[in-house]
N, C-alpha and C positions, 0 to 999 in steps of 0.2 A: 212245323206245318205238316199235316198228314193227309192233305187232299190227294185223292187217288182217282184213277179212271176205272171203268168197269174191267178193262183188260188187266189192270194191275192186280185186281183181287180175284178174278175168275180163273185166270190161267193157273195160278198156284192151287186153287181149289180143285180144278179139274184134274190136275196132275197128282195131287195128294189124296184124293178121295173124300172131299168134304164139300159143303156148299156155303153160300153167303146169303144172308137175309136182305132182301129188298123190302124195307119197311115203309109203309105208306104214311106220309106225313099229312096232317090237316092243319097244324098250327105249331106255335112255339113250344108248347108244353110237351107234345108227343115227340117232336124232333129232339128236344133236349133229353127226354127220357131214353130215346133210342141210342144216343151217343153215350150217355151214362152207362147203359147196359153193355155197349160195346167195350167201353173202358173196363167195366167190371169183369168181363169175360176175356179181355185181351184179344178180341176178334174184330175183324173188319165189319163195317156195316154200310149199306147203301140207303141213303135218304132219298125217298121217291116223292116227287110232286106230280100227282095225277091230275086229271081234268077237274075233279071236285075241288082239290086244293087250289088249283090255278084260278078257278072261278071265284074263290073267296079272297085270295091274296095275289096281287100282281106278281108276274114272273120276275121282274127286277128285284123285288123285295125278297122273294124266295131264294134267288141266287145268292144274294148277300148273306141271308140268314144261314143257308147251308154252308157256305164257305166260312163264315165266322165260326160255326160249330166245328167244322173240320180243322180249322187252324188252331183251335184250343185242344184238340184231341191228340193222344199219343198212339192211337190205332188208325189204320186207314179208313177214311170216310169218303164215299163216292157221292157226288152231288148229281142226282139223276132225274131227268125228265121222263115220266112214265106216260105211255099212251099219247104220243104226239100224233095226231091224225092228219096233220098237214105238214109238208116240209118246212113252211115258214115258222111253225111252232118250234121245230127243232133248231132252226137257225137262230131264232130269238133266244132260246135257252143257251146256245153256245155263246152268243154275244153277251149274255148276262152271267156268265161264270160257271155254268154247269159243266161238269167234266164227263158226262155221259148222257146220251139221249136215246129214247126209244121211239122209232117210227113204227106206228101200227098201221100197216097196209093190209091187214088180214082180211078186210072185206073187199079188197080190190082183186081183179083178175091177177093170176100169178105173175105174168110178164110185167104188168104195170107195177105191181108191188116190188118186184125185183129192180126195175128201172129206177123207181123213186128212191128205194133204199140205197141203191148204188150211188145215186147222185148226192144224197145226204152224206153217205159214208165218205165220199171224196172230200167234201168240205169239212166234215167233222175231223177226219184224220189230219187234214192240213192244220187244224187248230189244236191238235193234240187231244182230241175228245173221242171217246169210244161210242159205238153205236150198237144198239140192240134192235133186231128186227123180229117180225113174227110171221109165221107161215102156218096155215090152218087157222081156225077161229075158236077162241075160248069163250064159251057162252056164259050166261049169268043164271044164278039160282032165281027161279021165278021170272025169267026173262028169256031173251033169244037163246036158242039151242046152239050147242057147239057143232063145229064141222071139223072132224078129226084131221090131223096132219098125216099125209101119206108119205111113204119113203121117197117116192119119185119127186114130189114137191120139195121135200126137205133137201134132197140131194142137189137139186138145181139151185135152190135158194142158197145153200151152203157154198156152192161153187161160184155163183154169179153176183150175189148181193153186196159183197164187201163188208157185211156186218161182222161184228166181233162176238156176238152171241145171238142165239136163235131161240125165240119163244115158240113152243109147240103146244098142240092140243092133243092130249092122250087120255082124256077123262077128267082132267082138272077143270074146275068151274069157279068163276068169280062169285064173290059175295056169299059163300057157303057159311052158314052159322053152325052147322053140325058136321062132324067128321064123317067121311064116306070112304069106301074101299073101291072107288071107281077107276083107279089108274090101270091102264092097259099096258102091262109090261111087255107083252109081245109086240105091240106097236112101237114102244120105246126101243126095244132091241133092234127092230127092223130099221128104225130111223138112225140109230147109232151106227149100224153096219155101213151106212152110205154117207155119213157126214163126219166132220171133224170139229166143228165149233162147240164151245160150251153151250149147254142147253138150259133153258129157263122154263119154269113152270109158274104161270100166273094162277091165281086162285089157291094159293098155298094153304090158306086157313082151313080149307075143306079136306086137307090131306092129313091123316093121323100122324102123330109125332114119330111113331115107330116106322111108318112107311117113309116119312121124310128122311129119316136116318138111313134106311135101306137104300133109297134112291141116291142120297148124297154119297154114300160110301161104295155103292156097287154099280153106278152108272155115271154118265157124263152130265147129269143134271147138276149144275153148279150154282144155281140161283133160284131161290123160292121167293115169290112175291107174297108178302103177308100184310093184310090190312084189317080184315073183318075181326079177327080175334083180338087185335090190339084196340080197335074202336070199341069192342064190347067191354074190354077192361076199363077203358076211359069212361064209358057211359055208366058202368056199374059203380066206379069210384065216385063220379060226380053225383049220382043219385044218392049214394050213401052219405056223402057230405051234406047235401041239401036236407036229407031227412034228419040227420043228427044235429044240424045247426040251422034251424028254420029262420033265425034272426040275422044270419050272416048274408050280406048283400054285396060285399066287395068282390068284384070280378077276379082280381088277382088272388085273393084268398081262396075262392072257390076253385079256380082252375089249377092253382098250385097243388091242391090236394090230390090231383090226378097223377102227378109226375111219378111218385114212388110206385103206385100200383101198376102203371103202364111199364115202368122200367123193369119191374119184376117179371112181367109176362114177356117183355122183349128179351130179357136175359135168358129165359127158358127157351125161347125161339132160337136165338143165336147159338146157344150151347147145344141144342138138340140137333143142329145140322152142321156144327163146326167139327174140327178135327176130333176123332175119337179120343176120349180121355181128357178133353179140355174141360177144365172146371173154372167156375167163377173166381175172380180174385177176391171178391168181397162176399160175405154171407148176406 
């Protein structure tokens, strides 16, 4: 069994200058592909159930699925709730076997965000579960704009929230389909100077691979959330299968065809931010 908490995988990453992929799950096929990619590379992986995933599949099912995959793996697998907007979502995830939860209080006043995060942290830690919090607001491509994280907010959150990792907003944007160079390294350095927690960047699909590597090896950014580029790989593979096999109607056959292409992209993602020199076990 290699079920791990967020702290289990992020503390070594922060210490040794690499990062871990928080890969966004929408179903069985991509979750399986991510764990296979982690096995191929010999690297840890964080399986993430965000709001979209939870709207499609009940949380108790996701908890069992994530833990099943983790129990079969030889590498650390974190079972993570992403973007829990209410404490009860985090508590439900803990009850149903998740080893890590993220409370997203980024839209709340800072004091309320800290107070709620701290209350969740107390219960999470008592259950042996890690907690990720967020300060500042990470916006969305073609959606709400970001509100950058200030060093003052980050320092207070770091001291008072009880979180095990802190998501920040420094130019990263959710749902980016094209790579951008928008990361504010000066803002990152200012935040690092007054904090100690592992840092998390949501919207990792919009950050070029070379910049991810630089951030992973030269900063305390220890986790990148990656979803959009993996969903794009899934969609491309499914469209190709449908085009090439117009008479195939079996759901299992259609969806199974996406596993290998998604696994290949996930392998590149994990290797691109993992320890320098890490290579895949399989070609």
